[in-house]
VMD Tcl script that draws the C-alpha trace (Angstrom):
set ca {
  {10.89 -4.96 -10.12}
  {11.71 -7.33 -7.33}
  {8.76 -6.97 -4.97}
  {5.06 -6.80 -5.78}
  {2.73 -5.80 -2.96}
  {-1.03 -6.22 -3.29}
  {-3.37 -4.32 -1.02}
  {-7.03 -5.31 -0.82}
  {-9.19 -2.42 0.33}
  {-12.50 -4.28 0.41}
  {-13.52 -2.67 3.73}
  {-12.67 0.87 2.58}
  {-15.50 0.97 0.03}
  {-18.08 1.47 2.77}
  {-16.16 4.40 4.28}
  {-16.75 6.73 1.33}
  {-19.27 9.41 2.29}
  {-22.12 10.18 -0.10}
  {-22.14 13.87 -1.02}
  {-24.12 15.88 1.46}
  {-27.57 16.55 0.03}
  {-27.54 13.46 -2.21}
  {-28.50 10.95 0.48}
  {-32.15 11.10 -0.62}
  {-31.13 9.42 -3.88}
  {-30.40 6.22 -1.94}
  {-33.65 6.24 0.03}
  {-35.84 3.20 0.49}
  {-38.85 2.35 2.61}
  {-39.59 -0.78 4.62}
  {-42.34 -1.62 7.09}
  {-39.83 -0.60 9.79}
  {-39.33 2.91 8.36}
  {-37.62 5.20 5.86}
  {-33.85 4.86 5.37}
  {-31.13 6.73 3.47}
  {-27.51 5.67 3.06}
  {-24.85 8.06 4.37}
  {-21.96 5.93 3.10}
  {-21.44 4.37 -0.33}
  {-23.36 1.08 -0.60}
  {-22.79 -1.71 -3.10}
  {-25.31 -1.74 -5.92}
  {-25.50 1.92 -6.93}
  {-24.93 2.32 -10.66}
  {-22.07 4.82 -10.36}
  {-20.57 3.57 -7.09}
  {-17.66 1.62 -8.64}
  {-16.71 4.57 -10.86}
  {-16.86 6.98 -7.91}
  {-14.67 4.69 -5.80}
  {-12.17 4.21 -8.65}
  {-11.97 7.97 -9.25}
  {-11.41 8.59 -5.54}
  {-8.50 6.14 -5.36}
  {-7.00 7.49 -8.60}
  {-7.19 11.02 -7.18}
  {-5.65 10.08 -3.82}
  {-2.81 8.17 -5.49}
  {-2.51 10.40 -8.59}
  {1.24 11.06 -8.26}
  {1.99 7.32 -8.23}
  {-0.68 5.79 -10.48}
  {0.70 4.12 -13.62}
  {4.28 4.68 -12.46}
  {4.66 2.09 -9.72}
  {1.10 1.87 -8.39}
  {-1.79 0.30 -10.28}
  {-5.36 0.54 -9.00}
  {-8.38 -1.55 -9.95}
  {-11.38 -0.82 -7.76}
  {-10.43 -2.05 -4.27}
  {-7.13 -3.67 -5.28}
  {-3.83 -1.80 -5.35}
  {-0.62 -3.26 -6.79}
  {2.64 -1.61 -5.73}
  {5.82 -2.42 -7.65}
  {9.18 -1.85 -5.97}
}
mol new
graphics top color blue
foreach p $ca { graphics top sphere $p radius 0.5 }
foreach p [lrange $ca 0 end-1] q [lrange $ca 1 end] { graphics top cylinder $p $q radius 0.2 }
display resetview
């Protein structure tokens, strides 16, 4: 390997849609009203595992060959 490329996807985490119908599981109330997340927030117990599984699925043909994924970091070896 001569070139290592690192991609940081820290902004992509918040673009993952919560499964339709499961939004109520993220609900919280404040004096200003009732809110439910539509996109994956930080802090949910399974959020990191869901994000990791999504990236592994998207990159499945390349993972552990020349692409390595750890949460929001991707290392590409060429």
